[in-house]
ZAPA-134394 format. One record per atom (N, C-alpha, C): x, y, z; residue in three letters. Coordinates in steps of 0.05 Angstrom, whole numbers, plus 5000, padded with zeros to 4 digits. Each point is the difference from the previous one (the first is absolute). Example, Ala and Ser with C-alpha at 12.3 -4.5 7.8 and 13.67 -1.06 7.14 Angstrom:
BEGIN
526448865156ALA 498250245000ALA 501850245000ALA 499350214986SER 501650245001SER 498550225014SER 
% end
This chain:
BEGIN
382048331532UNK 499150304993UNK 497150075016UNK 498249765001UNK 497450065015UNK 500650035030UNK 502049875007UNK 500850055032UNK 500450245004UNK 501950154984UNK 500750235003UNK 497750265000UNK 498249934983UNK 497850144994UNK 498049995025UNK 499649795010UNK 498449915027UNK 501950195023UNK 502049975003UNK 501750125025UNK 499550314995UNK 500350084977UNK 499150314996UNK 497650085007UNK 498149844992UNK 497050055002UNK 499749995035UNK 500749785010UNK 499849965028UNK 501650265018UNK 502250084990UNK 501450205012UNK 498450244997UNK 498550094978UNK 498150244992UNK 497849945019UNK 498949805005UNK 497749945019UNK 500950075029UNK 502149935008UNK 501150065027UNK 500250295001UNK 501650154980UNK 500550274999UNK 497550165002UNK 497849884985UNK 497750185000UNK 498449965028UNK 500049815008UNK 498849895032UNK 501550205019UNK 502450044996UNK 501750145023UNK 499450314994UNK 499550044980UNK 499750334991UNK 497250035011UNK 497849844997UNK 497750035006UNK 499350075032UNK 501849805010UNK 500250005031UNK 501350285012UNK 502050054985UNK 501650275004UNK 497950235003UNK 498650024975UNK 498350214990UNK 497750005024UNK 499249765013UNK 498350015021UNK 500650155027UNK 502649905002UNK 501350095024UNK 500850325000UNK 500850094973UNK 500250304997UNK 497350125002UNK 497949914993UNK 497250125003UNK 499650005032UNK 500549825014UNK 499850025027UNK 501650205014UNK 502449994992UNK 502150205011UNK 498850304995UNK 499050054976UNK 499250274995UNK 497650115015UNK 498049785007UNK 497850075011UNK 500950055032UNK 501849825011UNK 501250035028UNK 501250325001UNK 501650084976UNK 501350234998UNK 498050225002UNK 497749974989UNK 497950244994UNK 498750005031UNK 499849785014UNK 498749995027UNK 501450155020UNK 503349924995UNK 501550115021UNK 500150314996UNK 500450064975UNK 499850334996UNK 497450165007UNK 497549835000UNK 497750115011UNK 500350045033UNK 501149775013UNK 500550015025UNK 502150225011UNK 501650034985UNK 502850215004UNK 498250265001UNK 498750074978UNK 498050244994UNK 498550065029UNK 498649765006UNK 498250015024UNK 501350075025UNK 502649895004UNK 501950035020UNK 500850315003UNK 500750124978UNK 501050264997UNK 497750165007UNK 497149954994UNK 497750155002UNK 499950005036UNK 500349775008UNK 499349945029UNK 502250175016UNK 502449984991UNK 502350175011UNK 499350304999UNK 499050084978UNK 499650325004UNK 497750075017UNK 497849785002UNK 498150075020UNK 501149985030UNK 501749805001UNK 501050025025UNK 501850235014UNK 501450124975UNK 501350255008UNK 498550235005UNK 498149974983UNK 497550235005UNK 499049995029UNK 499049795006UNK 499049905027UNK 502050075022UNK 502349944993UNK 502350075021UNK 499950315006UNK 499950174977UNK 500350265002UNK 497450105017UNK 497649904995UNK 497950075014UNK 500149905027UNK 501149795008UNK 500349935027UNK 501850215018UNK 502350094986UNK 501750165008UNK 498750285008UNK 498150094978UNK 498650295007UNK 497949925021UNK 499149805001UNK 498149985025UNK 501549965026UNK 502149895000UNK 501449995026UNK 500950275008UNK 501050184981UNK 500750285008UNK 497550125008UNK 497849984989UNK 497650155010UNK 499249895028UNK 500549775002UNK 499049885027UNK 501750085020UNK 502950044994UNK 502150145019UNK 499250245005UNK 499050204983UNK 499350245007UNK 497850025011UNK 498149834997UNK 497250055015UNK 500649945030UNK 501749765005UNK 501249955024UNK 501250195017UNK 502050154984UNK 501350285014UNK 497750215007UNK 497950014981UNK 497850195007UNK 498349925025UNK 499849755003UNK 498549885021UNK 501850055027UNK 502549954996UNK 501550045028UNK 500150325007UNK 500250174978UNK 500250315004UNK 497250045013UNK 497949914994UNK 497650075011UNK 499549945026UNK 501049715004UNK 499749895026UNK 501850205019UNK 502750054992UNK 501650175014UNK 498950275008UNK 498250114979UNK 499050265005UNK 497750015017UNK 498349785002UNK 497949965020UNK 501149935026UNK 502549875005UNK 501449985026UNK 500850245016UNK 500250214986UNK 501250255013UNK 497850115018UNK 
% end
């Protein structure tokens, strides 16, 4: 009878130790998930900023092309 009680007690101790380790790992996973979510949000903000920067660059390129055309027209007018 005492043997069965000892087996059950040892099994419970092993089960509790396994549960404690599992809860520790779950806590680490939760922290990693939060960190990953923050990085994803940061990446989305950076992506939005990059899209805005791209639009700005396209606008500047168009302005530079128009300015170049005006310079060419001025040079052509002076050459006459």
